[in-house]
N, C-alpha and C positions, 0 to 999 in steps of 0.2 A: 118926598124923595122918590126919584125914579132912576132906573138904570137905562142907559142909552148905549146900544151897540156902537162901538167905534168903527166908523167907515175908514177905508183906506185913505180917503181925502183928509180925514181928521188925524192921521198918524202923527203929524208934526205937533199937534196940540197934546196928544198923549206923550210924545217924546219930551215936551217941555215939562209936563207934570212929573214924568219919570225922573227928571233931573232933581226936582224938589224932593221926591221920595228917596232917591239915592243919597242925597245930601243928608236927610234925616237919618237914614240907616247907617251912614258912615261912622257915626259915633259908637256903634255896637260892633264894628268890625276891627280886625287887627290892622295895625298901621300900614302894612304892606298890601292889604286887600282893598280893592275898589277905590283906587286913587283916580283923580281926574286925569284926562289925557292932555296932550300938548295944546289942545284948544280950550282947556278949562272945563271940559265936559266929562261926565261919568260914562255916557254913551252905552246904555243898556243893550247888551249884545244879542238878546233874544227878541227885540221889538219887531223886527221884520217877520219873524216866524209866525206872528199872529195873523198874517195875511198870506203866508206861503205854505204853512203846514196845517193839516187837518187836526182837529181836536184842541185848538187853542181859541179862546173866546175873550176878546177885550171889551170892557164896558166902562163908560163914564158914569160916575155917581153925580146926579144933578139934584141940587136942593134949591127950591124956589127959583128955578130957571138958571141957576148959576152952577158952574163947575165946582164940585166939592171934593172930587177925588176920582179914583179909578179902581177897577177890579180886573185882574187877569186870571182866568180860569184855564187850567190845563187838564185835558183828559189823558189818563195814563193807561195805555193798552197793556194787558197782560195775556199771555197765551193760555194760562191755566184757569183763568177766572172769567166767567161769562157776564158778571155784573159790570156795570160802568164804574170806573175808578177815577176820581178827580182830585186835583190838588189846587190850593189857592196859591198860584204862582207868585202873585204880588197883590197887595191890598193896601190902599192908601187913602186916607181922608185928610184933607188940608187942616192944619192946626186950628183955624178959626171955626171949623165945623165939628171938632171933636167934643166929646162929653155932651152931645145932644141926641144920642141914640141913632144918628144917621148911619154910623158904621154897622150897628146891630141890624138895622132895617135892611141895609144893603146886603149884608151877609145872609140874612134869612131869605131874602128874595132870590139870591144866587142859589142857595141850597134847594129852594123849591123849583127853580128852573132846571137844575142838574141833579136829578135823583140818582142815588147810587152810593158807593163807598167813598168817603172823603178822608184825605190826610191833609192836615194843616200844620205846618212847621213854622218855627220862628228862630231867630238867632238867640243863643243861650243868654247873652247879656241883655237882651231886650225884654226886661221884666214887664213893661207896660203891654207889650204884645201878648206875653204869657197870661197876664191878668185878663186882658180883653177876650182872647180866644177861649180860655177856660170858662169864663163867666157866660159868654153867649152860647157856646156849644153845650154847656151844661143845661142852660135854659132851653135851647132848641130841642135837645134830645131827652130832656127830663132825666139827666144824669146817665144816660146810656152811651158812654164813650169810653175809650181806653187811651191811656197815655203810652207813648212809644217814642222812638227816634226815627227821623227821616233825613237821610243824607248827613248823619252825624249831629243833627240838631233836635232839640225837644219837639215833640209833635203830639197831636191828638188825632185819633181815627174814630170815625163814627159813620152811621148810615143816615142818609137824608131821604 
């Protein structure tokens, strides 16, 4: 498994994968949230920000030379804290690659690349995300994390 930084020229590929991700996530959201637009697309509104704003980092997850998913990392700037603060803005592994430890390996690599304080949140109804993040963060930190909320959703905070 490798992480490959998404270039601006590859933005369309990331946009296509984002549609699959948002389709998967739609089952956990309220009916009125995250509907497709008049073109039948979810159209992730922050995608362009990964090439226009500082502190946003897009990566493809590659398994055996094939696209297996993506990771979007966001640095959160705070005036009172001199440590680096990160959030996992979006994290997606295609269904055929799940349950193979690819997600765990991708997450661990990202944590090693971006040292600092992390917040990882998930939609409350997304029990599989809760199980995934709780398990791998517990393993990564040897149990040194705290449960909290982030933007009204359950979250975990820890140091990488």
